[in-house]
C-alpha positions in Angstrom: 1.5 -125.9 111.2 3.2 -122.8 110.2 5.8 -123.9 106.8 8.8 -123.2 106.3 11.4 -122.1 103.4 11.3 -125.2 101.2 8.4 -127.5 103.4 5.6 -129.0 101.7 2.5 -130.9 102.9 0.1 -133.5 101.4 -3.4 -132.3 100.2 -7.1 -133.9 100.4 -8.4 -133.8 96.7 -12.0 -134.0 97.8 -12.0 -130.9 99.5 -11.9 -127.5 97.9 -8.7 -125.2 98.6 -9.1 -121.6 100.2 -5.8 -119.4 99.6 -6.0 -116.3 102.3 -2.8 -114.1 101.2 -2.4 -110.3 103.0 0.5 -107.8 103.6 0.6 -104.5 104.9 1.6 -102.0 102.3 3.6 -98.3 103.5 3.1 -97.0 100.9 -0.2 -95.9 98.4 0.9 -96.4 95.8 2.2 -100.0 95.7 0.0 -101.1 93.3 1.4 -105.1 94.1 -1.2 -107.9 93.7 -0.7 -111.9 93.9 -1.1 -113.8 90.3 -1.4 -117.7 89.2 0.5 -118.8 86.7 -0.4 -122.3 85.5 2.4 -123.5 84.0 3.3 -127.2 82.4 6.3 -129.8 83.6 8.7 -126.7 80.9 8.0 -124.3 83.4 5.3 -122.2 80.6 2.3 -120.8 80.4 0.7 -122.7 77.4 -1.8 -120.6 77.8 -3.6 -116.9 78.1 -6.4 -118.7 79.8 -3.7 -119.6 82.4 -2.2 -116.0 83.6 -4.2 -114.9 86.8 -5.0 -111.9 87.0 -7.8 -109.0 86.7 -9.3 -109.3 83.7 -9.5 -113.3 84.1 -9.9 -114.6 87.4 -10.4 -118.5 86.5 -9.2 -121.7 85.1 -12.8 -122.7 84.7 -14.5 -125.4 87.6 -10.6 -125.7 88.8 -9.4 -122.0 90.0 -11.1 -118.6 91.4 -8.9 -115.7 91.4 -10.7 -112.9 94.1 -9.4 -109.0 93.5 -6.1 -108.1 93.9 -5.6 -111.5 94.7 -6.4 -111.6 98.5 -7.9 -115.2 97.9 -7.7 -118.1 95.8 -10.6 -120.7 95.4 -9.1 -124.2 94.1 -10.5 -127.1 93.5 -8.3 -130.1 93.4 -10.1 -133.0 91.2 -8.7 -136.3 90.6 -7.9 -137.0 86.5 -5.8 -135.2 85.1 -5.6 -130.8 85.2 -5.1 -128.6 81.6 -1.7 -128.1 83.4 0.7 -129.5 85.7 1.6 -127.2 88.3 0.0 -123.3 90.1 2.2 -121.4 91.2 1.7 -117.8 93.4 3.6 -115.0 93.1 3.2 -111.4 94.6 4.7 -108.9 92.3 4.6 -105.2 91.5 3.6 -103.5 88.3 6.2 -103.4 85.4 8.2 -100.8 85.4 7.5 -99.6 89.2 9.7 -97.6 91.0 9.4 -99.6 94.3 10.6 -102.7 95.8 8.8 -105.3 98.8 11.3 -102.5 100.9 7.6 -100.8 101.4 5.9 -104.3 102.1 5.9 -106.4 105.6 4.2 -108.6 107.1 2.9 -110.6 104.2 1.1 -113.8 105.8 -0.6 -116.5 103.7 -3.1 -119.0 105.8 -4.8 -122.0 103.8 -8.6 -123.1 104.5 -8.5 -120.5 107.1 -5.0 -120.9 108.9 -6.5 -124.8 110.2 -4.0 -126.2 107.4 -0.9 -124.7 107.0 0.1 -121.1 107.5 3.5 -119.3 105.8 5.0 -115.8 107.8 7.3 -113.7 105.7 7.9 -110.2 108.3 9.9 -108.8 105.5 12.6 -108.8 102.3 14.7 -107.3 100.7 14.8 -104.3 99.4 16.0 -105.0 95.7 13.3 -107.6 95.5 10.9 -106.8 92.9 8.5 -110.1 92.9 8.1 -112.7 95.6 6.9 -116.3 94.7 5.1 -117.3 97.6 3.9 -121.1 97.1 3.1 -124.0 94.4 0.4 -126.7 94.0 1.6 -129.3 92.3 0.8 -133.5 91.5 3.6 -135.6 92.8 2.7 -139.4 92.2 -1.0 -139.0 92.0 -1.2 -137.1 95.6 -1.8 -133.0 95.4 1.3 -131.5 96.8 1.7 -127.6 98.4 4.9 -126.0 98.5 6.1 -122.9 100.5 9.0 -121.3 98.1 9.7 -118.2 99.6 11.6 -117.1 96.4 12.5 -113.4 96.3 13.5 -112.4 92.6 15.2 -109.0 91.3 12.3 -108.9 89.1 9.0 -107.4 88.2 5.6 -108.7 86.3 7.4 -108.5 83.1 10.1 -110.6 84.4 8.1 -112.8 85.3 6.8 -113.5 82.0 10.1 -114.0 80.7 10.3 -117.0 82.9 7.5 -118.7 82.0 7.8 -117.5 78.5 4.0 -116.1 77.9 3.2 -112.3 76.5 1.9 -110.6 79.6 -2.1 -108.4 78.4 -1.6 -105.0 77.0 -3.4 -103.8 79.8 -1.0 -104.7 81.9 2.4 -103.0 80.3 2.1 -99.4 81.4 3.0 -96.8 77.7 6.7 -95.3 78.2 5.7 -92.4 76.6 9.2 -92.9 74.5 8.7 -91.4 70.7 11.2 -92.4 68.1 10.5 -88.8 67.2 10.5 -86.8 69.7 12.0 -89.0 72.5 11.3 -88.2 76.1 10.1 -85.7 77.9 11.5 -86.6 81.4 10.5 -85.0 85.1 12.5 -83.8 87.5 14.2 -87.4 89.6 13.5 -89.2 86.9 15.1 -91.6 84.8 15.2 -93.2 81.8 17.6 -96.7 80.8 19.5 -95.7 77.8 20.8 -99.5 77.5 17.4 -100.9 77.5 15.3 -98.0 75.3 18.3 -96.6 73.5 20.9 -99.3 72.9 22.0 -98.0 69.9 22.9 -94.4 70.5 26.6 -95.3 72.0 27.3 -91.7 71.1 25.6 -88.5 72.6 24.8 -85.1 71.2 24.1 -82.5 74.5 22.4 -79.6 74.0 20.4 -77.0 76.2 19.5 -73.2 75.6 17.8 -70.7 77.3 14.2 -69.0 76.2 14.9 -66.2 76.2 17.5 -67.0 75.2 20.9 -66.0 76.4 24.3 -66.5 74.6 26.7 -66.2 77.7 25.7 -70.3 78.6 28.0 -72.3 79.8 28.0 -76.3 79.3 30.1 -78.0 82.2 30.3 -81.4 83.4 31.8 -83.2 86.0 32.7 -87.1 86.0 32.9 -88.7 89.3 34.2 -91.3 90.7 33.0 -94.7 92.8 32.9 -92.6 95.7 31.2 -89.7 94.8 34.6 -87.4 94.4 36.1 -86.5 91.8 39.5 -87.4 92.4 40.8 -85.2 89.6 40.8 -81.7 89.1 40.2 -82.8 85.2 37.4 -84.9 85.8 36.1 -81.4 85.6 35.4 -80.0 82.2 34.4 -76.0 81.5 36.2 -74.2 78.1 39.3 -74.3 79.4 40.3 -78.2 79.9 37.2 -79.2 77.1 38.2 -82.5 77.1 37.7 -86.4 79.4 40.7 -88.4 79.4 40.1 -91.3 77.4 38.7 -89.2 75.2 34.6 -90.2 76.5 32.9 -86.7 76.8 34.3 -83.0 74.6 32.9 -79.8 75.3 32.2 -77.7 72.3 30.7 -73.9 72.6 27.2 -74.7 71.5 27.3 -78.8 72.6 28.7 -81.4 74.3 29.8 -84.8 73.3 29.5 -88.0 74.6 30.9 -91.8 73.7 29.1 -94.4 77.0 31.9 -97.0 75.5 35.1 -94.7 75.6 34.4 -93.2 79.4 37.0 -94.4 81.8 35.9 -97.8 84.3 36.2 -95.4 87.2 33.7 -93.2 86.0 30.0 -94.0 87.5 28.3 -90.8 86.6 28.6 -87.4 84.6 26.5 -84.6 86.0 25.8 -82.5 83.0 25.5 -78.8 84.7 25.1 -75.2 82.7 26.6 -71.7 84.4 26.9 -68.0 84.0 30.5 -65.9 83.7 31.0 -64.2 85.9 29.0 -66.1 89.0 27.6 -62.3 89.9 24.9 -64.0 86.6 21.9 -65.0 87.7 19.3 -67.4 85.7 16.3 -65.2 87.2 15.7 -63.1 83.9 15.2 -66.5 81.2 11.7 -68.3 81.9 13.6 -71.7 81.6 15.9 -73.7 81.0 15.7 -76.8 77.7 18.0 -79.1 77.8 18.3 -82.1 75.5 20.2 -85.4 74.6 20.4 -86.7 70.8 22.0 -89.3 69.0 25.2 -88.4 67.5 24.9 -90.6 64.4 21.1 -90.0 63.5 19.9 -87.0 65.5 17.6 -88.9 66.8 16.4 -87.1 70.1 16.8 -89.7 73.0 15.5 -87.5 76.0 14.9 -83.4 77.2 14.3 -82.0 80.6 12.9 -78.2 81.4 14.2 -77.0 84.1 11.7 -73.7 85.4 13.9 -70.4 86.1 12.1 -67.2 86.2 12.7 -65.2 89.6 15.1 -68.3 90.6 18.7 -66.9 92.4 20.4 -69.3 90.7 24.3 -68.9 88.7 24.9 -72.6 87.5 22.2 -76.1 87.4 22.8 -79.7 87.2 20.3 -80.3 84.1 21.2 -84.5 83.7 22.8 -87.1 85.0 23.9 -90.4 83.5 25.1 -92.8 85.8 26.4 -96.6 85.4 22.9 -98.6 87.0 23.9 -103.0 86.9 25.8 -103.2 83.9 23.3 -100.0 82.0 23.8 -96.7 81.2 20.5 -94.4 82.3 19.9 -91.0 82.1 17.8 -89.2 84.8 16.5 -85.8 84.9 17.5 -83.5 87.6 16.9 -79.4 87.5 19.3 -78.7 90.8 19.9 -75.1 90.9 23.4 -73.7 93.2 23.1 -69.7 93.4 27.0 -70.0 95.0 27.4 -71.0 90.7 30.1 -73.7 90.8 32.2 -73.4 93.8 28.9 -75.3 95.8 29.5 -78.4 93.1 33.1 -78.7 93.5 32.5 -78.6 97.5 29.5 -81.6 97.3 32.2 -83.9 95.3 35.4 -82.5 96.8 37.6 -80.4 94.1 38.7 -77.0 93.9 37.1 -75.2 91.9 38.9 -73.1 88.5 38.9 -69.9 90.0 39.7 -68.7 86.4 36.9 -69.9 83.4 37.9 -68.6 80.4 34.7 -67.7 78.0 33.7 -69.5 75.0 36.2 -68.7 72.1 34.0 -70.2 69.3 30.6 -68.2 70.5 30.1 -64.7 69.3 29.0 -62.4 72.4 26.7 -59.1 71.6 28.8 -55.8 72.8 27.7 -54.4 75.6 26.0 -51.5 74.1 23.3 -53.3 72.3 21.2 -56.2 73.6 19.7 -57.9 71.0 17.0 -60.0 71.7 15.7 -63.6 69.6 12.7 -63.2 67.1 11.8 -66.6 68.7 11.8 -65.5 72.5 10.5 -62.4 71.9 12.8 -61.0 74.9 15.8 -59.1 75.9 18.5 -60.0 77.7 21.5 -57.8 78.4 25.1 -59.6 78.2 26.1 -58.6 82.4 28.3 -55.4 82.9 30.6 -56.6 85.8 30.4 -54.0 88.8 33.6 -52.8 89.1 35.2 -53.4 92.8 37.3 -50.0 92.9 35.1 -47.0 91.6 37.2 -44.2 93.2 40.7 -45.5 91.8 40.3 -43.2 89.2 39.6 -40.2 91.2 42.7 -41.1 93.7 45.4 -41.7 90.8 44.7 -38.0 90.0 44.6 -36.5 93.0 47.5 -37.7 93.5 49.2 -36.4 89.5 48.0 -33.3 91.0 50.0 -33.2 94.1 53.1 -34.7 92.6 52.5 -31.2 90.0 52.4 -29.1 93.4 54.8 -30.7 94.3 57.1 -30.9 91.5 56.1 -27.3 90.1 59.6 -26.6 89.5 60.7 -29.9 87.7 60.1 -30.8 84.2 59.8 -34.4 85.1 57.9 -34.3 88.2 55.4 -32.0 86.2 55.0 -34.9 83.2 54.9 -37.4 85.9 52.0 -35.7 87.4 50.4 -34.5 84.2 50.2 -37.8 83.5 49.0 -39.0 86.1 45.9 -36.9 85.9 45.3 -37.5 83.0 45.2 -42.1 82.9 43.2 -40.9 86.6 40.4 -39.5 84.5 41.0 -42.2 81.6 40.4 -44.8 84.7 37.3 -42.5 85.9 35.5 -42.4 82.7 35.7 -46.0 82.1 34.4 -47.3 85.9 31.4 -43.9 84.7 30.8 -45.7 81.9 31.1 -49.6 83.3 28.8 -48.7 86.7 25.9 -46.7 83.8 25.8 -49.7 81.3 25.4 -52.4 84.8 22.8 -50.3 86.3 21.3 -50.2 83.2 21.0 -53.9 82.7 20.3 -54.2 86.4 17.1 -51.8 85.5 16.1 -54.0 82.3 16.1 -57.2 84.3 13.9 -55.6 87.2 11.8 -54.1 84.7 11.7 -57.6 82.3 10.8 -59.9 85.9 7.3 -56.8 86.5 6.2 -57.2 83.1 6.1 -61.1 83.8 4.4 -60.8 87.1 1.5 -58.0 85.3 0.9 -60.9 82.4 2.4 -59.0 80.3 0.8 -55.8 80.1 1.5 -52.8 81.8 2.3 -48.9 81.8 5.7 -46.4 82.3 3.1 -45.2 85.4 2.6 -49.2 87.0 6.0 -50.0 87.5 7.3 -46.5 87.7 5.2 -46.1 91.3 6.7 -49.9 91.8 10.7 -48.8 91.9 13.0 -46.0 92.0 13.2 -45.7 88.4 11.7 -42.8 87.1 8.5 -42.7 84.6 11.5 -41.6 81.5 13.9 -43.8 82.6 10.9 -46.8 82.6 9.3 -45.6 79.1 12.6 -45.6 77.6 13.3 -49.3 78.2 9.9 -50.1 77.5 10.3 -48.1 74.5 13.8 -50.4 73.5 12.2 -53.3 74.2 8.9 -52.8 72.0 11.7 -51.4 68.8 13.6 -54.6 69.9 10.6 -57.3 69.3 10.1 -58.1 72.1 6.2 -56.4 72.0 3.9 -53.4 71.5 2.2 -50.3 72.2 -1.9 -50.4 72.7 -3.6 -47.3 73.5 -6.7 -48.7 75.5 -10.4 -47.0 75.9 -9.0 -44.4 78.4 -6.3 -42.9 75.5 -3.1 -44.6 77.9 -0.2 -46.3 75.8 0.3 -49.8 76.8 2.4 -51.9 76.5 2.1 -55.6 75.8 4.5 -58.0 75.6 3.1 -60.8 74.4 5.7 -62.9 72.7 7.7 -63.4 75.8 5.0 -65.9 76.7 6.8 -69.2 78.4 3.8 -71.3 76.6 3.9 -68.8 73.0 7.5 -69.2 72.8 7.5 -73.2 73.7 5.0 -73.8 71.2 7.2 -71.4 68.5 10.0 -72.0 69.1 12.3 -73.4 66.3 14.4 -76.8 66.8 17.8 -74.7 66.5 20.1 -75.8 69.0 
């Protein structure tokens, strides 16, 4: 006999009852178990001993639970029991990332199926717990009823439902520190509503290690169809505020007020980029970003995105989104070589062609890159190669031709002389830009080779791996040392060894000052 939902049968109190439960797990780390809840008429677990789990597997002489709850043995006494009803419920652990969508073919056999059986082929993807059956006494007669209720809450919700406290062993450490916040990994999310309900106003901050002075904060406010309906919902220095005042970008941080976000905004994508798009994050080890309370400064969460040798111009770091009436944040770490244009393509808007640089941040002049003492490494503002390097020569040549053809005319001679002078100036400027760009490129290459060789190098070793001469390599290495990134040592063979231990990522993280 197979029961349907809501159907009950009578039990013989003179015979023991055995309940076997089986299911098929589609993932190895599901950790699904069946638990016993002995409750009174008020649907309350009145004693810790009435909750049957691994560390409390039995109610003496009445119920015994076997490992994982795959079997329960019951005695049905004629006299009163310390409980009125026994519920057997399948449940996922507290804060499980899975659902019953990874479970199939749930089967229950009563007395090896000779008395009755229950079959549940599958459950909905939202299900976190499944109330299988209840055993209760009605007018002196023990009965068994098939419930089959699919709950949206896990084991912690069941504890609230039956009004008792879960054993501490079943409550995972959420890793949340009020003093340090939560360090998220890629794909991991955190409920702001549950854990930081008082933090409605947030500050978003980001920095690179070693430090770059040209990181630009951007934000994409996304609508319900995963699209940006209004170009003004893309925030950057020239458009720093979201409609309604829910978000405002400053030079080095973003201010977010969750209560003022427009109702049609379902998520915020928090990203960083470099301007222009030719720049990359490959010269830094990682980008660290965090959310803190704008009122108290209390850290909420942080995320570290490794960028060493990655060809990214922009990266989405955090995603703040609505989920069933609450706000959550997720660590992402999605990089894009194509920059803002690729993100704009994803969300269906056209990225601004000219993104203005941050007006409140000071940028060092191209000729004197400055390393940060905490990072111990240098970063050089990128100098873009001129698009038309030979324009100056062309202008000067044309001026010379005009001077020759109009040698008898003073105005033509003046025009020709002006064009020659202008062409010479453009050529000089182009030469300096090209030289600066090449110098920056060489420094970036040297930095990457230093990391690849465990931060101990010689000039000959690096020059032999690149087209630069030993003199060029030595000049760059000495420059880095002079700026505090490393030091020069003499080995046992009398060779100069350049040591850059200050640039190590682990050393930087330990000694990085809390200066955002």
